[in-house]
C-alpha positions as CSV (number, residue, x, y, z in Angstrom):
1,M,-40.3,6.5,-22.6
2,I,-43.9,7.6,-22.2
3,D,-46.4,4.7,-22.0
4,L,-49.0,5.4,-24.7
5,R,-51.8,3.7,-22.8
6,A,-51.2,5.9,-19.8
7,A,-51.1,9.0,-22.0
8,A,-54.3,8.0,-23.7
9,L,-56.0,7.3,-20.4
10,I,-55.0,10.8,-19.1
11,A,-56.2,12.4,-22.3
12,V,-59.6,10.6,-22.1
13,C,-60.0,11.5,-18.5
14,A,-59.1,15.2,-19.2
15,G,-61.5,15.2,-22.2
16,V,-64.4,13.8,-20.2
17,T,-63.8,16.2,-17.3
18,M,-63.7,19.2,-19.7
19,L,-66.9,18.0,-21.4
20,L,-68.7,17.7,-18.0
21,R,-67.5,21.1,-17.0
22,F,-68.5,22.8,-20.3
23,L,-71.7,20.9,-20.9
24,P,-73.9,23.2,-18.7
25,F,-72.6,26.2,-20.5
26,L,-73.3,24.6,-23.9
27,V,-76.8,23.5,-22.9
28,F,-77.9,26.5,-20.9
29,G,-75.6,29.2,-22.3
30,G,-76.6,32.4,-24.0
31,K,-79.9,34.0,-23.3
32,K,-81.7,30.7,-22.5
33,E,-83.7,30.6,-19.3
34,V,-82.6,27.8,-16.9
35,P,-85.5,25.4,-16.2
36,G,-87.1,25.4,-12.8
37,Y,-86.0,21.9,-11.9
38,I,-82.4,22.7,-12.6
39,T,-82.6,25.7,-10.3
40,Y,-84.3,23.6,-7.6
41,L,-81.6,20.9,-7.9
42,S,-78.9,23.5,-7.6
43,G,-80.3,24.6,-4.3
44,V,-81.1,21.2,-2.9
45,L,-78.2,18.9,-4.0
46,P,-75.3,20.4,-2.0
47,Y,-77.2,19.7,1.2
48,A,-78.2,16.2,0.1
49,I,-74.6,15.4,-0.9
50,M,-73.3,16.6,2.4
51,G,-75.9,14.5,4.2
52,M,-74.9,11.4,2.2
53,L,-71.2,12.1,3.1
54,V,-72.1,12.3,6.8
55,V,-74.0,9.0,6.6
56,Y,-71.1,7.4,4.6
57,C,-68.5,8.5,7.1
58,L,-70.4,7.4,10.2
59,K,-71.9,4.1,8.8
60,N,-69.2,1.8,10.2
61,M,-69.0,3.5,13.6
62,N,-69.4,0.9,16.3
63,L,-70.5,2.3,19.7
64,F,-69.9,-1.0,21.4
65,A,-66.3,-1.8,20.4
66,G,-62.9,-0.2,20.1
67,T,-63.0,3.5,20.8
68,H,-66.8,3.5,21.0
69,G,-67.1,6.1,18.3
70,I,-65.6,8.8,20.4
71,P,-63.2,10.1,17.7
72,E,-66.0,10.3,15.1
73,I,-68.4,12.0,17.5
74,L,-65.7,14.6,18.6
75,A,-64.6,15.3,15.0
76,S,-68.2,15.7,13.9
77,A,-69.0,18.0,16.7
78,A,-65.9,20.1,15.8
79,V,-67.0,20.3,12.2
80,V,-70.5,21.4,13.1
81,R,-69.2,24.0,15.7
82,L,-66.6,25.4,13.4
83,H,-69.0,25.6,10.5
84,V,-71.6,27.4,12.6
85,W,-68.9,29.8,13.8
86,K,-67.0,30.5,10.5
87,R,-69.5,29.5,7.8
88,N,-66.7,28.1,5.7
89,T,-67.2,24.5,4.4
90,L,-63.7,23.9,3.2
91,L,-62.2,25.0,6.6
92,S,-64.7,23.0,8.5
93,I,-64.0,19.8,6.6
94,A,-60.2,20.3,6.6
95,V,-60.0,21.0,10.3
96,G,-62.4,18.1,11.1
97,T,-60.3,15.7,9.1
98,V,-57.1,16.8,10.7
99,F,-58.7,16.6,14.1
100,Y,-60.1,13.1,13.5
101,M,-56.7,11.9,12.2
102,F,-55.0,13.4,15.3
103,L,-57.5,11.6,17.6
104,V,-57.2,8.3,15.9
105,Q,-53.4,8.3,15.5
106,V,-52.3,10.0,18.8
107,V,-55.0,9.9,21.4
108,F,-56.8,6.6,20.8
């Protein structure tokens, strides 16, 4: 039997996700001009979010204990090098994650 609370939770999550996806089209749809600050944020926020993710991923790295941050540094270098070479964010992140997990699980 289906749990009604779980079904309601899934329905609410789906509804909120759809609302957040459709809201920009409802607000800025049609022939309306997009405000300058929204255009500015759309150009700046992806880089800011990536920077925050880098800080979050490296914040607990301890250079003086354990592996001395070697897996993190090698994986970060691999991500940067692959991104400069291929210019594909998804590929860079995926390969970097797999490489980091390989280093942590097999090498160190």
